[in-house]
VOGU-3710 file (C-alpha; in Angstrom, 3 decimals, decimal comma):
1> mvsqffglni> 5,225/6,117/-74,341  5,523/3,674/-71,325  7,402/0,462/-70,927  6,572/-2,869/-72,864  6,917/-4,254/-69,185  4,357/-1,592/-67,967  1,987/-4,112/-67,801  3,752/-6,903/-65,919  4,694/-4,153/-63,037  1,002/-3,145/-62,369
11> aasglraana> 0,144/-7,369/-62,449  3,107/-7,939/-60,180  1,652/-4,924/-57,688  -1,583/-6,537/-57,363  -0,002/-10,131/-57,053  1,645/-8,308/-54,074  -1,376/-6,682/-52,647  -3,519/-9,765/-53,063  -0,409/-11,802/-51,061  -0,296/-9,242/-48,171
21> alnttannvs> -4,769/-9,615/-47,960  -4,313/-13,248/-47,802  -1,416/-13,318/-45,164  -3,481/-10,634/-43,053  -6,773/-12,783/-43,437  -4,827/-15,913/-42,373  -3,241/-13,805/-39,069  -6,990/-12,749/-38,561  -8,294/-16,582/-38,820  -5,749/-17,368/-36,517
31> nastdgysrq> -6,606/-15,082/-33,831  -10,256/-15,339/-33,835  -10,714/-16,923/-30,426  -7,309/-14,501/-28,908  -8,605/-12,087/-25,820  -7,855/-8,472/-26,972  -7,012/-8,797/-31,007  -8,232/-6,150/-33,534  -9,126/-7,375/-36,418  -6,696/-6,107/-38,989
41> aveqqasnal> -7,165/-5,066/-42,928  -4,762/-4,440/-45,411  -5,210/-0,680/-46,609  -4,859/-0,272/-50,438  -4,844/3,083/-52,889  -3,977/3,233/-56,600  -0,600/3,966/-57,408  0,167/7,636/-58,900  -0,690/7,150/-62,640  1,804/7,546/-65,502
51> rvfttygcag> 1,784/10,799/-67,743  1,776/8,861/-71,128  1,357/12,209/-73,579  -0,962/10,226/-75,744  -4,711/10,606/-76,576  -5,850/9,086/-73,171  -3,410/11,178/-71,278  -2,680/8,826/-68,070  -1,792/5,110/-67,716  -2,794/3,367/-64,124
61> agvdtiaier> -0,112/2,321/-62,504  -1,181/-0,356/-60,379  -1,657/-0,505/-56,716  -0,022/0,224/-53,426  -0,151/-1,530/-50,324  0,009/1,172/-47,846  -0,145/-0,398/-44,410  -2,115/-3,060/-42,127  -4,231/-1,096/-40,092  -6,309/-2,261/-36,915
71> irdsfydvkf> -9,879/-2,042/-37,002  -10,860/-0,299/-33,832  -12,987/2,560/-32,570  -11,748/4,370/-29,788  -15,240/5,448/-28,854  -16,328/2,454/-27,998  -13,174/1,303/-25,929  -13,689/4,655/-23,749  -17,181/3,534/-23,277  -16,321/0,283/-22,093
81> rnneallgnv> -13,235/1,428/-20,107  -15,759/4,082/-18,210  -18,210/1,360/-18,032  -15,617/-0,963/-16,046  -14,755/1,695/-13,677  -17,945/1,898/-12,157  -18,726/-2,173/-12,362  -15,332/-2,495/-10,607  -16,547/-0,192/-7,804  -20,159/-1,946/-7,109
91> aqknyyngmi> -18,815/-5,139/-7,701  -16,358/-4,917/-4,394  -19,310/-2,681/-2,667  -21,469/-5,646/-3,338  -19,482/-8,761/-2,517  -18,451/-7,472/0,978  -21,901/-5,924/1,586  -22,658/-9,831/1,184  -20,178/-10,561/3,982  -21,226/-7,997/6,202
101> eqyldddgit> -24,706/-9,170/5,763  -24,118/-12,437/6,587  -22,217/-11,293/9,838  -25,189/-9,550/10,924  -27,831/-12,026/9,744  -29,326/-13,933/12,774  -29,060/-17,397/12,233  -31,862/-18,241/14,728  -29,497/-19,539/17,428  -26,392/-17,146/17,730
111> gfstlftkmq> -27,522/-14,048/16,476  -28,525/-10,698/18,132  -32,297/-10,708/18,219  -32,284/-14,514/19,391  -29,957/-13,588/22,048  -31,824/-10,826/23,178  -35,313/-12,612/23,338  -33,457/-15,442/25,734  -32,496/-12,624/27,982  -35,738/-11,432/28,380
121> aslqsvmtaa> -37,283/-14,515/28,633  -34,516/-15,491/31,598  -35,035/-11,805/33,242  -38,822/-13,035/33,232  -37,607/-16,196/34,899  -35,959/-14,326/37,631  -39,110/-12,438/38,299  -41,448/-15,340/38,413  -39,119/-17,397/40,122  -38,665/-14,900/43,020
131> gttetkstyv> -35,148/-14,387/42,221  -33,299/-17,808/42,663  -29,743/-18,043/42,091  -29,970/-20,482/39,227  -32,226/-18,193/37,222  -30,120/-14,846/38,273  -27,051/-16,926/37,228  -28,997/-17,810/33,748  -30,232/-14,396/33,015  -26,070/-13,054/33,713
141> snvksiteyf> -25,203/-15,605/31,402  -27,828/-14,806/28,787  -26,498/-10,563/28,783  -22,477/-12,380/28,755  -24,183/-14,147/25,270  -25,025/-10,708/24,399  -21,404/-9,242/24,901  -19,578/-12,161/23,311  -22,210/-11,813/20,028  -20,649/-8,201/19,908
151> nnvytslqnl> -17,360/-9,049/20,344  -17,386/-11,852/17,758  -19,202/-9,559/15,232  -16,921/-6,844/15,753  -13,724/-9,277/15,467  -15,048/-10,287/12,472  -15,787/-6,932/10,730  -11,765/-6,006/12,022  -10,684/-9,088/10,241  -12,898/-8,094/7,143
161> qsdvnaeikl> -11,381/-4,570/7,239  -7,959/-6,249/7,229  -8,819/-8,329/4,232  -10,354/-5,260/2,340  -6,544/-3,344/3,175  -4,696/-6,279/1,617  -6,636/-6,381/-1,450  -6,230/-2,770/-1,673  -2,815/-3,120/-1,817  -2,693/-5,796/-4,450
171> cadritaigt> -4,592/-2,888/-6,351  -2,056/-0,561/-5,846  0,649/-3,347/-6,621  -1,380/-3,922/-9,668  -1,716/-0,527/-10,921  2,193/-0,145/-10,407  2,801/-3,291/-12,435  0,651/-2,223/-15,612  1,638/1,412/-15,420  5,429/-0,400/-15,953
181> eiasinkqin> 3,952/-2,800/-18,811  2,737/0,042/-20,496  5,821/2,332/-20,589  7,710/-0,528/-21,676  5,325/-0,967/-24,409  5,324/2,701/-25,782  9,098/2,477/-26,215  8,516/-0,939/-28,297  5,455/0,472/-30,454  7,653/3,619/-31,368
191> tiemtgttan> 10,957/1,794/-31,843  8,779/-0,182/-34,305  6,488/2,335/-35,831  9,540/4,781/-36,050  10,563/2,767/-39,173  7,462/3,798/-40,981  5,165/0,388/-39,829  2,229/-0,019/-37,584  2,836/-2,011/-34,341  -0,826/-3,557/-34,581
201> dlrdkrdvll> 0,135/-6,445/-31,940  1,554/-4,589/-29,337  -1,268/-2,050/-29,522  -3,671/-4,611/-28,912  -1,363/-5,954/-25,978  -1,543/-2,503/-24,408  -5,114/-1,835/-24,814  -5,760/-4,962/-23,011  -3,632/-3,663/-20,295  -5,653/-0,216/-20,065
211> delskivsie> -8,874/-2,416/-20,165  -7,803/-4,126/-17,221  -6,617/-1,256/-15,517  -10,231/0,894/-16,328  -11,762/-1,955/-13,827  -9,378/-1,414/-10,979  -9,177/2,452/-11,175  -10,792/5,372/-13,740  -8,005/6,138/-16,463  -8,028/8,399/-18,897
221> tkeskvides> -5,290/8,175/-21,834  -3,722/10,492/-24,572  -1,962/9,676/-27,667  -0,428/12,757/-29,617  2,667/12,924/-32,283  5,821/13,722/-31,444  7,360/16,626/-33,078  10,567/17,139/-34,561  11,487/20,515/-33,706  13,938/21,075/-35,976
231> qpdrdtgatr> 11,414/20,106/-39,072  8,348/20,396/-37,694  6,701/19,084/-41,013  8,556/15,583/-40,720  6,386/12,841/-39,602  9,112/11,565/-36,751  6,349/8,105/-36,721  6,654/8,140/-32,593  4,075/9,216/-30,050  3,778/10,313/-26,775
241> fqvwvagsye> 0,901/8,181/-24,735  -0,065/9,460/-21,151  -2,290/7,547/-18,835  -3,867/9,271/-15,849  -5,616/7,689/-13,019  -7,916/8,875/-10,603  -8,733/11,891/-12,665  -5,616/13,473/-12,063  -2,638/11,255/-11,526  -0,759/10,772/-14,055
251> lvdmyeykqm> 0,577/7,043/-14,277  2,721/6,744/-17,632  4,045/9,737/-19,831  5,810/7,927/-22,726  8,459/5,630/-21,433  8,299/7,131/-17,728  6,159/5,745/-14,984  4,633/6,975/-11,708  4,050/4,396/-8,734  1,380/3,818/-6,189
261> vcvareedea> 2,599/3,118/-2,822  1,203/1,654/0,285  2,423/2,939/3,550  1,152/0,998/6,764  0,064/3,738/9,564  1,552/3,551/12,475  -0,069/2,629/15,696  -0,108/6,362/16,832  -1,393/7,360/13,534  -4,894/6,027/13,649
271> vnqndisglf> -8,125/8,212/12,677  -10,768/5,575/13,581  -11,407/4,478/17,250  -12,453/1,053/15,643  -9,843/0,539/12,932  -7,388/-1,966/12,815  -3,887/-0,824/12,823  -1,649/-0,961/10,541  -4,376/0,427/7,626  -2,439/1,932/4,179
281> dlkwansrfk> -2,267/4,887/3,431  -1,500/5,615/-0,648  1,020/7,647/-1,758  2,226/8,941/-5,506  6,099/8,148/-6,131  8,104/7,897/-9,190  9,514/5,191/-10,912  12,888/5,444/-9,013  11,466/4,445/-5,727  12,188/0,923/-4,467
291> dgddvkelad> 11,299/-0,586/-0,754  13,030/0,451/1,911  13,244/3,961/0,764  11,731/7,076/2,648  8,031/7,717/2,278  7,973/10,765/4,087  8,772/13,400/0,787  5,813/11,290/-1,225  3,109/12,747/-2,461  -0,109/12,106/-1,013
301> fsldsrligg> -3,182/10,169/-2,713  -6,305/11,897/-2,002  -8,144/8,980/-0,697  -11,368/11,293/-0,481  -11,573/11,611/-4,106  -14,752/10,973/-5,670  -12,595/10,256/-9,086  -10,701/7,071/-8,168  -13,591/4,957/-9,686  -12,811/1,333/-10,155
311> elqgllaird> -12,239/-1,660/-7,505  -9,998/0,814/-5,525  -12,802/3,272/-4,919  -14,738/0,121/-3,726  -12,241/-1,062/-1,454  -11,863/2,324/0,032  -15,710/3,025/0,960  -16,047/-0,545/2,312  -12,553/0,099/4,143  -13,277/3,370/5,187
321> gnngqyfsgv> -17,042/4,197/4,812  -17,761/6,081/7,879  -21,295/7,243/6,442  -19,933/11,151/6,262  -19,201/11,390/9,804  -15,809/11,927/10,476  -14,061/14,540/13,085  -14,040/18,355/11,689  -14,095/21,488/12,999  -12,358/24,906/13,040
331> gngvnpegvt> -9,267/25,785/15,594  -10,151/28,343/17,828  -6,743/28,653/19,740  -3,593/27,322/19,568  -1,420/27,629/22,988  1,996/26,369/22,572  4,399/26,327/25,713  8,404/26,380/26,202  9,066/27,014/22,507  12,585/27,902/21,501
341> ydadgnvesi> 14,315/29,196/18,272  17,163/28,695/16,369  19,631/31,492/14,994  17,299/32,282/12,047  14,049/32,701/13,934  12,905/29,104/13,166  10,971/26,881/15,928  14,095/24,577/17,491  11,585/22,552/19,945  8,249/22,913/21,818
351> dsctitvdva> 7,548/21,517/25,474  3,995/21,103/24,816  0,875/22,655/22,345  -2,647/22,387/22,719  -5,435/23,182/20,299  -9,191/24,022/21,247  -11,367/22,903/18,148  -15,154/23,946/17,637  -17,170/21,714/16,220  -20,827/21,913/14,555
361> ssylmdmgkc> -22,235/18,626/13,769  -24,377/16,924/16,247  -22,683/13,363/16,098  -19,615/15,113/17,351  -21,777/16,306/20,514  -22,736/12,631/21,394  -19,787/10,338/22,999  -22,203/7,473/22,325  -21,418/8,423/18,284  -17,687/9,237/18,694
371> tlpvsgtihi> -15,096/7,298/16,768  -12,266/9,585/17,602  -8,793/7,093/18,503  -7,042/8,130/22,324  -4,513/8,870/20,207  -3,973/9,142/16,215  -3,207/11,855/13,457  -5,035/15,217/13,312  -4,884/17,716/9,879  -4,657/20,845/10,988
381> gakfykydsw> -4,833/23,793/8,050  -2,810/21,750/5,196  -0,202/19,891/7,900  -0,842/17,063/9,801  0,303/16,363/13,181  0,284/13,696/15,859  -1,800/13,990/19,437  -1,605/12,150/22,494  -4,858/12,669/23,870  -7,982/14,782/23,696
391> sydggstytf> -10,978/16,033/26,133  -14,489/17,346/25,385  -16,241/19,612/27,561  -19,570/18,343/26,917  -20,907/20,852/24,087  -19,191/21,991/21,327  -15,381/22,232/22,284  -12,343/19,666/21,740  -8,728/19,977/23,155  -6,354/17,899/21,591
401> tldpdsltsi> -2,924/17,688/23,457  -0,312/17,755/20,411  2,329/15,358/20,156  5,979/17,572/20,645  7,912/15,240/18,833  5,646/15,875/15,879  6,043/19,509/16,020  8,159/21,280/13,526  6,160/24,299/14,041  3,528/26,230/15,715
411> pddnrsvsvg> 0,073/25,213/13,937  -1,839/27,642/12,446  -4,702/28,827/14,115  -8,513/29,648/12,870  -8,338/26,947/10,221  -9,708/23,783/9,551  -8,776/20,430/11,435  -10,111/17,088/10,898  -9,233/13,561/11,780  -10,204/10,990/9,404
421> yynnyqglpy> -11,699/11,960/6,169  -14,962/12,332/4,728  -16,458/9,003/2,865  -20,069/8,982/2,424  -20,780/4,952/2,239  -21,637/3,326/4,983  -18,632/0,735/5,086  -17,053/-1,080/8,045  -16,158/1,925/10,358  -20,345/2,797/9,954
431> ymeqmnewir> -21,571/-0,413/11,260  -18,747/-0,962/14,058  -20,102/2,595/14,956  -23,477/1,638/14,744  -22,521/-1,424/17,268  -20,845/1,102/19,842  -23,446/3,267/19,712  -26,230/0,897/20,976  -23,676/-0,677/23,304  -22,451/2,423/24,985
441> kfsdevnkim> -26,530/3,820/25,372  -28,132/0,332/26,259  -25,365/0,191/28,827  -25,935/3,833/30,159  -29,889/2,368/30,541  -28,873/-0,745/32,250  -26,468/0,527/34,913  -28,466/3,425/35,847  -31,691/0,682/36,740  -28,852/-1,504/38,388
451> vsgytsdsld> -26,662/0,968/40,472  -30,481/2,461/41,959  -31,231/-0,701/42,934  -30,461/-3,359/45,673  -30,119/-7,136/45,874  -32,235/-9,363/47,504  -29,880/-8,923/50,716  -30,329/-5,502/50,718  -26,723/-4,545/49,285  -26,201/-1,756/47,118
461> giylltgsms> -27,116/-2,571/43,464  -23,415/-2,443/41,511  -23,620/-1,804/37,664  -23,910/-4,722/35,215  -22,198/-3,943/31,736  -18,678/-2,355/30,957  -15,664/-3,160/29,294  -12,060/-4,307/29,377  -9,414/-1,989/29,953  -6,849/-3,851/27,895
471> snsaaqysye> -6,910/-7,319/25,830  -4,133/-8,331/28,112  -5,448/-7,500/31,355  -8,624/-8,826/33,030  -9,291/-5,222/34,224  -12,165/-3,684/33,483  -13,527/-0,106/33,913  -15,299/1,186/36,814  -18,695/2,792/37,035  -17,265/6,277/38,215
481> eltslsenkg> -14,590/5,792/35,387  -17,865/5,533/32,630  -19,448/7,924/34,271  -16,931/10,619/35,023  -18,729/14,326/34,715  -14,619/15,518/34,660  -14,129/14,038/30,901  -17,495/14,114/29,735  -17,063/11,025/27,785  -19,318/8,792/29,105
491> yynitagnfe> -18,997/5,491/28,004  -16,875/6,344/25,113  -14,199/3,472/25,864  -16,573/0,606/25,688  -16,801/-0,921/22,159  -18,262/-3,807/20,554  -14,734/-5,141/20,701  -14,247/-4,654/24,559  -18,069/-5,080/26,132  -18,008/-7,197/29,068
501> vntvvlenad> -20,574/-8,000/31,620  -19,129/-7,010/35,167  -17,003/-9,892/36,522  -18,384/-9,168/39,938  -21,759/-9,992/39,088  -20,635/-12,677/36,751  -18,846/-14,463/39,536  -21,964/-13,952/42,227  -25,538/-13,630/40,397  -26,699/-12,536/43,537
511> rmatksdite> -24,997/-9,425/43,638  -27,617/-8,234/40,874  -29,672/-5,805/41,918  -33,250/-6,800/42,010  -35,054/-4,639/44,170  -35,584/-1,409/43,649  -36,402/-0,162/47,210  -34,391/-1,490/50,100  -38,006/-2,011/52,047  -39,012/-4,674/49,856
521> gesefgnltk> -39,013/-7,980/50,780  -36,431/-10,604/49,686  -38,611/-12,082/47,052  -39,609/-8,750/45,653  -38,042/-7,831/42,087  -39,315/-3,768/41,556  -35,761/-2,739/39,988  -36,083/-6,111/37,378  -39,604/-4,486/36,504  -37,925/-1,156/35,731
531> lndmfnnkei> -35,458/-3,056/33,323  -37,923/-5,052/31,828  -39,753/-1,698/30,728  -36,767/-0,266/29,675  -36,220/-2,979/27,447  -39,874/-2,772/25,867  -40,385/0,876/25,672  -37,340/2,941/26,019  -36,290/4,406/22,775  -32,317/4,082/23,017
541> frgatsgefl> -31,153/3,817/19,641  -32,642/5,576/16,138  -36,077/5,488/17,578  -36,097/2,135/18,693  -35,917/-0,157/21,753  -32,999/-2,261/22,604  -34,248/-5,339/21,052  -34,785/-3,508/17,619  -30,783/-3,073/16,967  -30,675/-5,916/14,435
551> tkvladialn> -33,700/-4,549/12,714  -32,377/-0,743/11,962  -28,740/-1,977/11,108  -29,918/-4,944/9,225  -32,295/-2,425/7,033  -29,192/-0,508/6,270  -26,699/-3,542/5,267  -30,075/-4,697/3,200  -30,728/-1,662/1,463  -26,730/-1,244/0,354
561> rnnsdtlekt> -26,911/-5,157/-0,641  -29,565/-4,321/-2,653  -28,169/-1,111/-4,572  -24,881/-2,676/-5,127  -26,472/-6,032/-6,684  -28,735/-3,881/-8,923  -26,066/-1,481/-10,084  -23,838/-4,777/-10,532  -26,292/-6,384/-12,784  -26,544/-3,226/-14,606
571> ytalentien> -23,182/-2,822/-15,415  -22,214/-6,251/-16,311  -25,327/-6,138/-18,533  -23,711/-2,810/-20,097  -20,179/-4,422/-20,080  -21,813/-7,485/-22,150  -23,602/-4,911/-24,605  -20,517/-2,597/-25,181  -17,892/-5,436/-25,762  -20,551/-6,709/-28,317
581> qrlsesgvde> -20,638/-3,232/-29,999  -16,974/-3,127/-29,850  -16,113/-6,704/-30,873  -18,875/-6,082/-34,084  -15,999/-3,592/-35,123  -12,986/-5,026/-34,356  -13,558/-8,839/-33,376  -12,954/-11,565/-36,508  -15,904/-12,514/-37,755  -15,109/-16,176/-39,027
591> deeasnlvkf> -17,812/-15,820/-42,050  -16,261/-12,532/-43,216  -12,939/-13,963/-43,300  -13,973/-16,795/-45,208  -15,519/-14,539/-47,727  -12,416/-12,548/-47,833  -10,417/-15,690/-48,491  -12,084/-16,956/-51,173  -12,289/-12,767/-52,579  -8,332/-12,402/-52,174
601> qnaynlsskm> -7,707/-15,903/-53,686  -9,298/-14,835/-56,769  -7,290/-11,564/-56,895  -4,570/-13,404/-56,335  -5,556/-15,861/-59,043  -6,176/-13,413/-61,575  -3,023/-11,457/-61,099  -1,075/-14,509/-61,565  -3,073/-14,971/-64,994  -2,382/-11,450/-65,303
611> iqtltevydr> 1,388/-12,512/-65,458  1,122/-15,720/-67,245  -0,547/-13,734/-69,969  1,894/-10,916/-70,217  4,784/-13,595/-70,307  3,226/-15,019/-73,396  2,885/-11,790/-74,879  6,353/-10,524/-74,021  7,394/-14,310/-75,335  5,787/-13,848/-78,555
621> lilqtgv> 7,163/-10,160/-79,178  10,667/-11,102/-78,102  11,384/-14,725/-79,387  8,464/-15,101/-82,232  8,569/-11,941/-83,840  11,047/-11,029/-86,518  12,579/-7,464/-86,253
//
């Protein structure tokens, strides 16, 4: 037979359960507007029934409050974070595509098409005014305006690349900071949950960090129970929580975390002719790494991975996007000289070494499209080396002269060779390459016409367009240097950044070749007619004439901007939809909580009433019943 006080224990258990439910409801209501908070609910179950050995067999023993659990669906978490990675990617692309579009857009005053039209009009003035010095000077001045336009746009795009580069470092630092926080929270969670309780608020805090991380870089998570090897059946209460980023890099493993470290490239480590100095490579380091430590032994983070995702991938696409056009080929001859070996047969020093590389891509056989730095970093097989210079045979073969100081071994032959990496997006390097291509081909066509003609005074014509040899010097490339057949580099040395008008013509416009034949009269302009025809009819850039440059490039950026804008709107709408689905599951509904408040209050009141009733029963039984 059960105790006379059995009913009181049952009522007390109901009172405790109702009290826990009321407190949990109060917590939910208090956090109704808290970002990342997951609605909590009391988990209850009937207590084990008591065998009473009577006709009815067992008596209910009340209720047990098992736990206060978060109401959260991991399915929606995964969907939300996957969408955040896509949204972060396209949002960065969309923002910077808009910036590029603004720099290239023609405002009707200083834009390319406006300046080119003015230049053509001034050329007509030279021809109709019989070549007066004033009209020639105006024409040369308008040509100079075009060179300055490219100088300014090039500088603007490089400044934009610098901004993107700085933002990449912010992303890397934030990834490291979030990894550190998650590792710390993991420890706090296990400390609490090993006592048998659930660390709901800490788990919410961790989920908020994971949501933030997923917008920066793609993530995967896994949580598994920690097993006590000596007692496998014992529930330790601890869990092993792991986070991977970019597909394969483990950021957090329980209490340990890794760091994403930015390492600036040195001047001799460039991979693109148009890149600014100091672009960051990403490295993967353990938690003990600190500023000032040697970075040479750190693991590389693959910039060409398609699994990076998030804002980081969008920023890398803008900073390094080369439309898939980078230097790549196969080694076909390694020629070391002056090799010395140590006692163990290892290479001790190499005086010099060259490697011949065969290429197959058509864009690598056109110096107008060349983006190789004069010196930089080259990838041969699985190793990186530095090269001091390179030459081109005019066909399908390049020869690189490697830096002896970077050689610790003789490079393997018949291995893949590359400079830079594949990034199939039209980012800043692509648009700078497009400008360079137009400039080189336009300069070549103009200079051919100008050097083949004669001035109005019957002097030999001289070239009109060139480039500065250094930002610290007024020296310019000579026509012979630009057209030397010995190096087969053509106008490779001219970029949008150093594009200039020949100072001789700039200072004396009468040095401009107006006549196509020395027998022409002083007021004739057969050479300028050729030049004008070239402007109007010669297809020099992507199947278009000179003046259509901006049309072609703006079509690229407009398409990219439209795509990124459409995708950003799509993923933003999906973000709202998935978040609403997630909130419907884990968010606090004030109406529902108000209903719960009444329900649990009634349960509390009823349990209290039960205790009051039993109190009266016990009073009658003990004090008022005679025994």
